[in-house]
DSSP file (Angstrom, degrees, kcal/mol; ACC not computed):
  #  RESIDUE AA STRUCTURE BP1 BP2  ACC     N-H-->O    O-->H-N    N-H-->O    O-->H-N    TCO  KAPPA ALPHA  PHI   PSI    X-CA   Y-CA   Z-CA
    1    1 A M              0   0    0      0, 0.0     0, 0.0     0, 0.0     0, 0.0   0.000 360.0 360.0 360.0 130.9  -41.5  -88.9   75.6
    2    2 A Y        -     0   0    0      1,-0.1     2,-1.7     4,-0.0     3,-0.4  -0.633 360.0-121.3 -82.9 142.4  -43.0  -89.6   72.2
    3    3 A P     >  +     0   0    0      0, 0.0     4,-2.3     0, 0.0     5,-0.2  -0.243  62.5 135.8 -84.8  51.8  -41.9  -87.2   69.5
    4    4 A F  H  > S+     0   0    0     -2,-1.7     4,-2.5     1,-0.2     5,-0.2   0.888  74.4  50.9 -63.8 -38.3  -45.3  -85.9   68.4
    5    5 A I  H  > S+     0   0    0     -3,-0.4     4,-2.3     2,-0.2    -1,-0.2   0.916 110.9  48.5 -66.3 -41.9  -44.1  -82.4   68.3
    6    6 A R  H  > S+     0   0    0      2,-0.2     4,-2.4     1,-0.2    -2,-0.2   0.901 110.9  50.8 -63.8 -40.2  -41.2  -83.4   66.1
    7    7 A M  H  X S+     0   0    0     -4,-2.3     4,-2.3     2,-0.2    -2,-0.2   0.931 110.9  48.4 -63.7 -44.7  -43.4  -85.3   63.8
    8    8 A G  H  X S+     0   0    0     -4,-2.5     4,-2.5     1,-0.2    -1,-0.2   0.891 110.8  52.0 -60.7 -39.2  -45.8  -82.3   63.5
    9    9 A W  H  X S+     0   0    0     -4,-2.3     4,-3.1     2,-0.2    -2,-0.2   0.917 109.3  48.7 -64.3 -43.5  -42.8  -80.1   62.8
   10   10 A Q  H  X S+     0   0    0     -4,-2.4     4,-2.0     2,-0.2    -2,-0.2   0.906 112.5  48.0 -64.4 -41.4  -41.5  -82.4   60.0
   11   11 A I  H  < S+     0   0    0     -4,-2.3    -1,-0.2     2,-0.2    -2,-0.2   0.923 115.9  44.6 -64.7 -43.1  -44.9  -82.5   58.4
   12   12 A F  H >< S+     0   0    0     -4,-2.5     3,-1.1    -5,-0.2     4,-0.3   0.918 113.0  51.2 -65.0 -44.0  -45.3  -78.7   58.6
   13   13 A K  H 3< S+     0   0    0     -4,-3.1     3,-0.3     1,-0.2    -1,-0.2   0.857 119.1  35.0 -63.7 -37.4  -41.7  -78.1   57.4
   14   14 A H  T >< S+     0   0    0     -4,-2.0     3,-1.1    -5,-0.2    -1,-0.2   0.160  82.7 111.3-104.9  18.1  -42.1  -80.3   54.3
   15   15 A R  T <  S+     0   0    0     -3,-1.1    -1,-0.2     1,-0.3    -2,-0.1   0.795  85.8  36.7 -65.4 -28.9  -45.7  -79.6   53.5
   16   16 A N  T 3  S+     0   0    0     -3,-0.3    -1,-0.3    -4,-0.3    -2,-0.1   0.229  84.1 128.8-109.5  13.2  -44.9  -77.7   50.3
   17   17 A D    <   -     0   0    0     -3,-1.1     3,-0.1     1,-0.1    -3,-0.0  -0.416  66.2-104.7 -66.9 144.5  -42.0  -79.7   49.0
   18   18 A P        -     0   0    0      0, 0.0    -1,-0.1     0, 0.0    -2,-0.0  -0.296  42.7 -91.1 -68.4 155.1  -42.3  -80.9   45.4
   19   19 A P        -     0   0    0      0, 0.0    44,-0.2     0, 0.0    43,-0.1  -0.237  40.6-142.1 -61.9 155.0  -43.2  -84.5   44.7
   20   20 A L        -     0   0    0     42,-2.2     6,-0.0    39,-0.2    -3,-0.0  -0.874  14.8-113.3-116.5 150.1  -40.4  -87.0   44.2
   21   21 A P    >   -     0   0    0      0, 0.0     3,-2.6     0, 0.0    43,-0.1  -0.414  45.7 -96.6 -70.3 162.7  -40.0  -89.9   41.8
   22   22 A P  T 3  S+     0   0    0      0, 0.0    41,-0.1     0, 0.0    -2,-0.0   0.791 127.3  43.8 -54.3 -30.0  -40.0  -93.3   43.5
   23   23 A G  T 3  S+     0   0    0      2,-0.1    40,-0.0    40,-0.0     0, 0.0   0.297  91.9 123.7 -96.2  10.5  -36.1  -93.4   43.5
   24   24 A G    <   -     0   0    0     -3,-2.6     2,-0.5     1,-0.1    -4,-0.1  -0.111  60.9-116.9 -70.7 168.5  -35.8  -89.7   44.6
   25   25 A V        -     0   0    0      2,-0.0     2,-0.5     0, 0.0    -1,-0.1  -0.921  20.8-167.2-112.6 127.7  -33.9  -88.5   47.6
   26   26 A H        -     0   0    0     -2,-0.5     2,-0.5    -6,-0.0    33,-0.1  -0.964  10.6-160.3-111.0 126.2  -35.5  -86.7   50.5
   27   27 A E        +     0   0    0     -2,-0.5     2,-0.3     2,-0.0    -2,-0.0  -0.907  18.3 160.5-110.6 133.8  -33.1  -85.0   52.9
   28   28 A S        -     0   0    0     -2,-0.5     2,-0.4     2,-0.0    27,-0.1  -0.988  24.5-143.6-144.4 150.5  -34.0  -84.1   56.5
   29   29 A S        -     0   0    0     -2,-0.3     2,-0.3    26,-0.0    -2,-0.0  -0.923  15.6-174.0-118.9 144.3  -31.9  -83.3   59.5
   30   30 A H        -     0   0    0     -2,-0.4     2,-0.3     2,-0.0    -2,-0.0  -0.965  14.1-137.7-136.1 149.4  -32.6  -84.2   63.1
   31   31 A Y        -     0   0    0     -2,-0.3     2,-0.8    20,-0.0    -2,-0.0  -0.830  17.2-125.3-109.0 146.0  -30.9  -83.4   66.4
   32   32 A C        -     0   0    0     -2,-0.3    11,-0.0     2,-0.0    16,-0.0  -0.820  35.5-160.6 -86.1 110.4  -30.3  -85.6   69.3
   33   33 A L    >   -     0   0    0     -2,-0.8     3,-2.3     1,-0.1     4,-0.4  -0.504  30.6-102.7 -91.6 162.6  -31.9  -83.8   72.2
   34   34 A P  G >  S+     0   0    0      0, 0.0     3,-1.3     0, 0.0    -1,-0.1   0.836 120.4  55.5 -56.2 -35.1  -31.1  -84.4   75.9
   35   35 A W  G 3  S+     0   0    0      1,-0.3    -3,-0.0     0, 0.0     0, 0.0   0.506  95.7  68.2 -79.6  -0.3  -34.3  -86.4   76.5
   36   36 A D  G <  S+     0   0    0     -3,-2.3     8,-0.7     2,-0.0    -1,-0.3   0.563  86.3  91.0 -85.2 -10.2  -33.3  -88.8   73.7
   37   37 A L  B <   -A   43   0A   0     -3,-1.3     6,-0.2    -4,-0.4     2,-0.1  -0.527  67.9-140.0 -89.9 152.1  -30.4  -90.1   75.7
   38   38 A D    >   -     0   0    0      4,-2.1     3,-1.9    -2,-0.2    -1,-0.1  -0.215  46.0 -75.3 -93.9-168.6  -30.4  -93.0   78.1
   39   39 A L  T 3  S+     0   0    0      1,-0.3    -2,-0.0     2,-0.1    -1,-0.0   0.748 132.5  52.7 -63.3 -23.9  -28.7  -93.3   81.5
   40   40 A W  T 3  S-     0   0    0      2,-0.2    -1,-0.3     0, 0.0     3,-0.1   0.192 118.5-109.6 -97.1  15.8  -25.3  -93.7   79.8
   41   41 A R  S <  S+     0   0    0     -3,-1.9     2,-0.3     1,-0.2    -2,-0.1   0.870  78.0 126.9  57.4  42.6  -25.7  -90.6   77.7
   42   42 A E        -     0   0    0     -6,-0.0    -4,-2.1    -4,-0.0     2,-0.7  -0.931  68.6-113.7-124.3 150.6  -26.1  -92.5   74.5
   43   43 A L  B     -A   37   0A   0     -2,-0.3    -6,-0.2    -6,-0.2    -7,-0.0  -0.757  42.8-140.5 -80.1 114.4  -28.8  -92.4   71.8
   44   44 A N     >  -     0   0    0     -2,-0.7     4,-2.0    -8,-0.7     5,-0.1  -0.255  18.5-106.1 -79.5 168.9  -30.3  -95.9   72.1
   45   45 A N  H  > S+     0   0    0      1,-0.2     4,-2.3     2,-0.2     5,-0.2   0.863 115.5  55.2 -63.0 -39.3  -31.4  -98.0   69.2
   46   46 A G  H  > S+     0   0    0      1,-0.2     4,-1.6     2,-0.2    -1,-0.2   0.916 110.9  44.0 -62.2 -43.6  -35.2  -97.4   69.7
   47   47 A R  H  > S+     0   0    0      2,-0.2     4,-2.3     1,-0.2    -1,-0.2   0.848 109.7  57.4 -71.5 -32.6  -34.9  -93.7   69.6
   48   48 A T  H  X S+     0   0    0     -4,-2.0     4,-2.0     1,-0.2    -2,-0.2   0.935 107.7  47.1 -60.7 -46.1  -32.5  -93.9   66.6
   49   49 A L  H  X S+     0   0    0     -4,-2.3     4,-2.1     1,-0.2    -1,-0.2   0.854 109.3  54.8 -65.3 -34.4  -35.2  -95.8   64.7
   50   50 A T  H  X S+     0   0    0     -4,-1.6     4,-1.5     2,-0.2    -1,-0.2   0.911 107.6  49.4 -63.9 -41.9  -37.8  -93.2   65.8
   51   51 A L  H  X S+     0   0    0     -4,-2.3     4,-0.8     1,-0.2    -2,-0.2   0.873 109.2  52.4 -65.6 -35.9  -35.7  -90.4   64.4
   52   52 A Y  H >X S+     0   0    0     -4,-2.0     4,-1.3     1,-0.2     3,-1.0   0.910 106.3  54.0 -63.4 -40.9  -35.3  -92.3   61.1
   53   53 A D  H 3X S+     0   0    0     -4,-2.1     4,-1.7     1,-0.3    -1,-0.2   0.840  98.6  63.0 -63.1 -32.5  -39.1  -92.7   60.9
   54   54 A L  H 3< S+     0   0    0     -4,-1.5    -1,-0.3     1,-0.2    -2,-0.2   0.793 106.7  44.9 -63.7 -26.0  -39.5  -88.9   61.3
   55   55 A G  H <X S+     0   0    0     -3,-1.0     4,-1.0    -4,-0.8    -1,-0.2   0.741 109.1  56.8 -84.0 -25.5  -37.6  -88.6   58.0
   56   56 A R  H  X S+     0   0    0     -4,-1.3     4,-2.6     2,-0.2    -2,-0.2   0.785  95.0  65.2 -77.7 -26.7  -39.6  -91.4   56.3
   57   57 A I  H  X S+     0   0    0     -4,-1.7     4,-1.7     2,-0.2    -1,-0.2   0.957 105.9  40.7 -64.7 -51.2  -43.0  -89.8   56.9
   58   58 A P  H  > S+     0   0    0      0, 0.0     4,-2.4     0, 0.0    -1,-0.2   0.865 114.3  55.5 -64.3 -32.0  -42.4  -86.7   54.7
   59   59 A L  H  X S+     0   0    0     -4,-1.0     4,-2.0     2,-0.2     6,-0.2   0.929 105.2  51.4 -62.7 -44.3  -40.7  -89.0   52.1
   60   60 A A  H  <>S+     0   0    0     -4,-2.6     5,-2.2     1,-0.2     6,-1.0   0.881 111.8  47.7 -60.7 -38.1  -43.8  -91.2   52.0
   61   61 A K  H ><5S+     0   0    0     -4,-1.7     3,-0.8     3,-0.2    -1,-0.2   0.913 111.0  50.9 -67.1 -42.5  -45.9  -88.2   51.3
   62   62 A R  H 3<5S+     0   0    0     -4,-2.4   -42,-2.2     1,-0.2    -2,-0.2   0.806 111.3  45.8 -70.6 -30.2  -43.6  -86.8   48.6
   63   63 A I  T 3<5S-     0   0    0     -4,-2.0    -1,-0.2   -44,-0.2    -2,-0.2   0.488 117.1-109.8 -91.7  -1.6  -43.4  -90.1   46.6
   64   64 A G  T <>5S+     0   0    0     -3,-0.8     4,-1.3    -4,-0.5    -3,-0.2   0.650  78.4 129.5  88.7  15.7  -47.2  -90.6   46.8
   65   65 A L  H  >< +     0   0    0     -5,-2.2     4,-2.4    -6,-0.2     5,-0.2   0.892  67.6  55.5 -71.2 -39.8  -47.2  -93.6   49.2
   66   66 A I  H  > S+     0   0    0     -6,-1.0     4,-2.1     1,-0.2    -1,-0.2   0.934 109.4  44.7 -63.8 -48.0  -49.7  -92.1   51.6
   67   67 A P  H  > S+     0   0    0      0, 0.0     4,-2.2     0, 0.0    -1,-0.2   0.882 113.1  52.8 -63.4 -34.1  -52.5  -91.5   49.0
   68   68 A A  H  X S+     0   0    0     -4,-1.3     4,-2.2     2,-0.2    -2,-0.2   0.901 109.2  48.6 -66.0 -39.8  -51.8  -94.9   47.5
   69   69 A L  H  X S+     0   0    0     -4,-2.4     4,-1.9     2,-0.2     6,-0.3   0.875 109.8  52.4 -67.5 -36.5  -52.2  -96.6   50.9
   70   70 A R  H  X>S+     0   0    0     -4,-2.1     5,-2.0    -5,-0.2     4,-0.8   0.916 111.2  46.7 -64.9 -41.9  -55.5  -94.7   51.6
   71   71 A R  H  <5S+     0   0    0     -4,-2.2     3,-0.5     1,-0.2    -2,-0.2   0.907 112.4  50.6 -64.5 -40.8  -56.9  -95.9   48.2
   72   72 A A  H  <5S+     0   0    0     -4,-2.2    -1,-0.2     1,-0.2    -2,-0.2   0.823 115.8  40.6 -68.7 -30.9  -55.8  -99.4   48.9
   73   73 A T  H  <5S-     0   0    0     -4,-1.9    -1,-0.2    -5,-0.1    -2,-0.2   0.474 110.5-117.3 -97.1  -2.1  -57.4  -99.5   52.3
   74   74 A G  T  <5       0   0    0     -4,-0.8    -3,-0.2    -3,-0.5    -4,-0.1   0.693 360.0 360.0  77.6  18.2  -60.5  -97.7   51.3
   75   75 A G      <       0   0    0     -5,-2.0    -4,-0.2    -6,-0.3    -5,-0.1   0.444 360.0 360.0 -94.3 360.0  -59.8  -94.8   53.7
């Protein structure tokens, strides 16, 4: 299962957070849910990286990376 609901939740949760300087710290917490586990009841590397990305999306918004990428790509 792809974590679209989790991504939407993170964007909603951090929508009004103040901007950060480029070296600022963004903190977010994530839970390992049962469907994140593999057959050996471990969080595999692919899902770990996906959870890390869920923290990077609000960070990119807060430091101004998303608007900069839109300007650079003409979007």
